[in-house]
N, C-alpha and C positions, 0 to 999 in steps of 0.2 A: 329571119333576123336581118335588119338593115346592115349594109356593109360597114358603115361608120361605127355602129355598135359592136360588130364582130371584131374590128381592128382594135378598138379600145380594150376589148377583153383579152386579147392575145397575151399581153405581158403577164396577166394574172394566171392564165392557163399554162404559160411556160414555167412560171415559178412553182405552180402546183405539180407540174410533171417532172421537175428537176429534183433528183434525190438529194437530200440535205447531207452535207459532209459533217459528221459529228466529230467534235473535238475530243481526242483521247488524252489520257494522262499516263505518264510513265512514273512508276513508284518503285521503291526498293530501299536498300540499306547500303551504306558506304563503310567499308572496313579497311584496316591496314593489312597489306598483303602478307607481311612477315609474321605478325602476331595475331591477326584476325580481330584485333581490337576495333571497336566502333569509332568512327571519325565524325565529329560534329563540326559545324560551321564551314563545311566544304561548299565552294561555289559551284552551282550547277547551271550551265548556260545552254539554251537551245538556240544555236546559231541560225537555224532555218527560220524560226519564228521570232527571233530577237527577244526572247524571254529568259528570265533567270530566277533562281531561287537559292536557298541555303539549307543544308541538312540540319536537322534539329539536334538536341542534346543526345538523342538515342541513335544518331547516325541515319535517321530516316530522311528520305528526300521525296519530293513530289513536284513534277513539272509537266506542263501541257506539251504533248508531243504526238506526232503521227508517224506512221511507218515511212522511212526514208529521211527523217530529220537527223541532223548532226548535233550531238550533245557532248559537251566537254565538262569533266569533273576536275576541279583544281583546288589546291590548298597549299599554302606555304609549307615548305619542308617535304613536299611530295611531288613526284612526277605526275603531270596532268595525264588524264586518260580520256580519249575521245572515242565515242561509239556512234555507229550508224544504226538508228532504231529499226528493228524488224518487228513484224507482227507478233511473233512468239514472245518477245519481251513485254509487249503491251498486254498480252493475254495471260501471262504467268501470274497466278494467284499469289505466289510467294514473293513476287516482285523481282526486279532485276538487281542483283547484288554487284556492286562495284568494288574492286580491290585496288587501292592506290599504293604504289611502291614508294617507300621512303627515299628521299634524295640524300644518299650518304655522301657527305662532303669529304673530299680527300684532305690530307694535311697540306697546309700552305706550301711547304717545300716541294711537294710532289707536283704542284700545279704551275710552277715556274715555266714560262715559255709555252704553255698549253691553254686551251680554252677550258675554263673550270666548269664544273657541273652547273654552277649558277649561271654562267654566261650562256651555256647551251639551253638551259631551261628558260632563261630570259628571252632568248631568241624565239623559242617555241611559243611562249606566252604572247609575244608581240604578233606572231603569225596567227595564233588562235583568236586573238581579240582585235585583229586589224580592222574588222568591220565597225568597231566602235569609233574609230577615227574618221570614218567616212559617213557616219550617221549625222545628219544635220542637227546642230545644236542651236536652239533658239537663243538669240542674243538680245540684250537690252538695246533700246533705241540709241543709235549713234555709235555702238560698239560693233564695227564691221571689220571684216578681214578682206584681203584682195579677192577672195573667192566668193564673198557674199554678193548676192544680187542687189541691185539698186533698190533702196526703199525697204529693205528687210529690217524690221524693228521688233519691238517687244510684243509678243502675243500671249496674253494671260491664259487663254484657253489651251493653247498648245504647251506653253511652258509648265503649267501646273497639271497637265494630264498625267494619268497614271503611267503611261508608256514612257514619257520623258523623265518622270521621277525615277522610274526603275532604271533607265539608262544612266542617269547621273549617279545613282547609288552603285551601279555595277562598275562605272569608271573609277569611283573612289575605292571600291573593294579591290579591283585589279591593281591599282596603285599601291594599296596597303599590302597586298600579297607580294608585290615586287620588292617592297622595302623589307618585309619580313624575310624573304628569301635571301636578300643581300646580307642581312644581319647573320643569318644562319651560315652563309658562306665565309664570313669573317670570324665567326665565333662558333665553330663546329664543336660538338661534344667530344669528338675523337681527339682534337687538339687540346681542348681544355683538360681532358682526362690525362693526357700525356704530361702537361705542364704541372697540374695540381696533384696528380696521383689519386684523385677522387674517382669513385665508381658507384654504380647502383643508385640508391636513393640519395646519397650524399651528393653525387654528381648532378642528379636531376634538380635537387634543391638549389645548388649553386648556379646552375644554368638559368633557372627561373628568377632567382633573387637578384642576380647581377647581370642580367641580359643587357648589353649596351644599347644605346640609342642608334638610330639610323645615321644621324648627323655625325656622331662620334666615329662610327665605322667607316664612313665616307672619308673622313679627314685623318684617321689614324694610320700610321705606318705599321708594319709588322712588329717593329720594336715597341711602338706605343701600345699595341694590343697585348704583347707579352708583359709589359709593365703593369698594364691595367689588370690583367688576370692575377698577377702576383700580389698586387695591392689588395684586391678583393678577397684573395685567399686568406690574407692575414685577418681581415675582418670576419670572414667566414669561420675561421678557427676560434676567434675570440667570442663571437656571438652564438654560434651554433654548436660546434663540435665540443666545446667545453661546458655546454649547458647540461645539467644533470639529466633532464628528461630526454635529450637527444642522445646522450652517452648511453643511457639505459636501453634505448631503442636499438642502438648499434650493437650492444652486447646481447 
């Protein structure tokens, strides 16, 4: 065989002799640690491969992963859980079960002069998702920052790629989780129960029906929050607790 022909065939021979690295998938179910209840809409991020997914209504998750990858499971109201994937987790037919611990917010009076659970979790989230801030974001032409290179403009191919779309969705989801966690810290069920005297199903209904907005929580003082809860309690008694169907259920 001529030398020139042999050299041209070498890349093909190398590719054929190199074993392919198959992409594996980590699957399983996400549950609450204290009650074993399934958790849906939990963010699952593979930091190593820069991929993410969300658990379904049954608490099931599925994400591309290989042994050695770092994966974080996070959801508002729960402490994030980070795992380093091992081969046994990938090969387990039952899947890798994740248990998230609820973030039990202390009463506001207890948190004076201390870092609250929310602040600690917020710091952890910023650390877990710091890589998102360093991922290049494609910008429209003319919209440059001091760190942008000269001539960087709009690239339809890159901007509308599935990878960039997933990154944008993940950034929005992380921001949403941050806001939900802040609301939980200002409107904790333990504090609402103490103020209203509500418990069980009544408390849960009140928490869902009158959950304040992020903007209100940011601007409200502790006194404003107390007034807000008391005002909503009056409505709650008028609309729900005095309703015959609800009263019958309570009895």
